[in-house]
C-alpha positions as a Python dict, from the first residue, in 0.01 Angstrom:
ca = {
    (1, 'M'): (0, 0, 0),
    (2, 'S'): (-52, 182, 324),
    (3, 'G'): (168, 350, 578),
    (4, 'S'): (294, 690, 679),
    (5, 'S'): (575, 907, 552),
    (6, 'R'): (744, 1134, 805),
    (7, 'A'): (1060, 1344, 819),
    (8, 'S'): (1196, 1589, 1079),
    (9, 'H'): (1467, 1850, 1077),
    (10, 'T'): (1629, 2021, 1376),
    (11, 'Y'): (1696, 2391, 1325),
    (12, 'S'): (1880, 2624, 1561),
    (13, 'R'): (1566, 2710, 1762),
    (14, 'C'): (1301, 2454, 1671),
    (15, 'V'): (1224, 2112, 1529),
    (16, 'V'): (992, 2088, 1228),
    (17, 'T'): (826, 1764, 1122),
    (18, 'L'): (634, 1692, 804),
    (19, 'D'): (397, 1397, 822),
    (20, 'A'): (181, 1268, 538),
    (21, 'G'): (-53, 1091, 777),
    (22, 'I'): (-177, 750, 680),
    (23, 'S'): (-199, 722, 308),
    (24, 'I'): (-377, 434, 144),
    (25, 'S'): (-361, 361, -224),
    (26, 'W'): (-562, 98, -401),
    (27, 'A'): (-343, 110, -709),
    (28, 'P'): (-212, -234, -792),
    (29, 'D'): (149, -304, -713),
    (30, 'P'): (323, -399, -1037),
    (31, 'D'): (484, -706, -882),
    (32, 'G'): (231, -783, -609),
    (33, 'S'): (475, -710, -323),
    (34, 'Y'): (525, -447, -55),
    (35, 'E'): (821, -307, -246),
    (36, 'H'): (602, -65, -438),
    (37, 'G'): (466, 92, -116),
    (38, 'R'): (807, 99, 51),
    (39, 'L'): (959, 283, -245),
    (40, 'H'): (667, 528, -247),
    (41, 'H'): (729, 619, 119),
    (42, 'E'): (1104, 643, 68),
    (43, 'R'): (1053, 889, -220),
    (44, 'E'): (798, 1088, -20),
    (45, 'E'): (1025, 1110, 287),
    (46, 'A'): (1320, 1216, 69),
    (47, 'G'): (1100, 1493, -73),
    (48, 'F'): (1005, 1600, 280),
    (49, 'R'): (1373, 1617, 384),
    (50, 'E'): (1458, 1818, 72),
    (51, 'R'): (1179, 2066, 145),
    (52, 'L'): (1281, 2098, 512),
    (53, 'L'): (1644, 2167, 420),
    (54, 'G'): (1547, 2407, 142),
    (55, 'A'): (1336, 2618, 377),
    (56, 'T'): (1611, 2659, 638),
    (57, 'A'): (1688, 3023, 563),
    (58, 'G'): (1322, 3129, 569),
    (59, 'I'): (1251, 2944, 894),
    (60, 'E'): (1555, 3098, 1061),
    (61, 'V'): (1436, 3446, 953),
    (62, 'L'): (1096, 3380, 1117),
    (63, 'F'): (1272, 3298, 1442),
    (64, 'D'): (1495, 3606, 1409),
    (65, 'E'): (1175, 3813, 1390),
    (66, 'L'): (1042, 3645, 1704),
    (67, 'E'): (1369, 3713, 1888),
    (68, 'E'): (1353, 4078, 1783),
    (69, 'A'): (1001, 4084, 1932),
    (70, 'G'): (1148, 3977, 2269),
    (71, 'H'): (1133, 3595, 2273),
    (72, 'V'): (1436, 3401, 2396),
    (73, 'F'): (1461, 3047, 2255),
    (74, 'T'): (1614, 2733, 2396),
    (75, 'A'): (1799, 2537, 2128),
    (76, 'P'): (1676, 2180, 2066),
    (77, 'S'): (2027, 2057, 2153),
    (78, 'E'): (2010, 2208, 2504),
    (79, 'P'): (1882, 2006, 2804),
    (80, 'G'): (1612, 2267, 2878),
    (81, 'F'): (1433, 2185, 2551),
    (82, 'R'): (1240, 1894, 2700),
    (83, 'E'): (860, 1928, 2692),
    (84, 'P'): (853, 2189, 2415),
    (85, 'Q'): (547, 2374, 2294),
    (86, 'R'): (393, 2208, 1989),
    (87, 'G'): (196, 2369, 1712),
    (88, 'A'): (64, 2200, 1400),
    (89, 'N'): (-92, 2298, 1072),
    (90, 'G'): (-257, 2087, 806),
    (91, 'M'): (-470, 1778, 783),
    (92, 'M'): (-342, 1529, 529),
    (93, 'E'): (10, 1668, 521),
    (94, 'M'): (77, 1799, 869),
    (95, 'C'): (354, 2037, 965),
    (96, 'E'): (442, 2024, 1335),
    (97, 'V'): (668, 2281, 1503),
    (98, 'Q'): (831, 2218, 1841),
    (99, 'L'): (993, 2506, 2027),
    (100, 'R'): (1071, 2634, 2371),
    (101, 'C'): (1086, 3005, 2444),
    (102, 'V'): (1038, 3270, 2712),
    (103, 'P'): (785, 3423, 2709),
    (104, 'A'): (597, 3128, 2570),
    (105, 'L'): (391, 3179, 2256),
    (106, 'D'): (16, 3182, 2307),
    (107, 'E'): (-193, 2933, 2106),
    (108, 'P'): (-291, 3175, 1824),
    (109, 'A'): (72, 3286, 1778),
    (110, 'L'): (195, 2926, 1778),
    (111, 'A'): (-74, 2827, 1525),
    (112, 'A'): (19, 3126, 1306),
    (113, 'L'): (388, 3029, 1319),
    (114, 'A'): (307, 2669, 1222),
    (115, 'E'): (92, 2798, 935),
    (116, 'R'): (370, 3026, 807),
    (117, 'I'): (622, 2743, 815),
    (118, 'A'): (375, 2505, 646),
    (119, 'T'): (318, 2767, 374),
    (120, 'M'): (694, 2792, 316),
    (121, 'L'): (723, 2415, 291),
    (122, 'T'): (425, 2389, 56),
    (123, 'A'): (577, 2654, -171),
    (124, 'R'): (887, 2435, -194),
    (125, 'K'): (688, 2125, -286),
    (126, 'P'): (860, 1949, -575),
    (127, 'E'): (670, 1833, -877),
    (128, 'P'): (547, 1479, -820),
    (129, 'V'): (737, 1214, -1008),
    (130, 'P'): (485, 996, -1184),
    (131, 'E'): (510, 634, -1089),
    (132, 'Q'): (545, 392, -1376),
    (133, 'P'): (212, 222, -1439),
    (134, 'P'): (224, -148, -1513),
    (135, 'A'): (261, -225, -1881),
    (136, 'P'): (-77, -302, -2036),
    (137, 'A'): (-131, -660, -2136),
    (138, 'A'): (-99, -722, -2507),
    (139, 'R'): (-442, -716, -2663),
    (140, 'R'): (-540, -992, -2892),
    (141, 'P'): (-741, -914, -3202),
    (142, 'W'): (-1113, -965, -3151),
    (143, 'W'): (-1116, -1257, -3395),
    (144, 'R'): (-866, -1454, -3180),
    (145, 'I'): (-1087, -1509, -2884),
    (146, 'W'): (-986, -1876, -2845),
}
């Protein structure tokens, strides 16, 4: 199976996206179809959405802190949100933050914000659900080779 799992959530002052990147698994599909990979990505994306929703309060608090520091944000639903600033954190599982504010965040501040949000989302990471391995073939006794 190969592909990419991705989920986004729009908050009051930003858009956060979690992306697994391209994941390739050489594990055999139990039935030899693409269904196994499709279900894997559906489960992974559902987990991303759950983590994004669960971190809403913490993310909103981060933006409250930035507003208290003097930044004024444009909501993603407003027309002025086009061409937002983008900051990302992570390699295999990337967290991207899109925002628009005045004064604009400098690169280190934007990177730090993306890292803080990624840390929140990682802390909310659910335990992985083990996938059912294919049932082992019945072994014949060594004396029944033929």
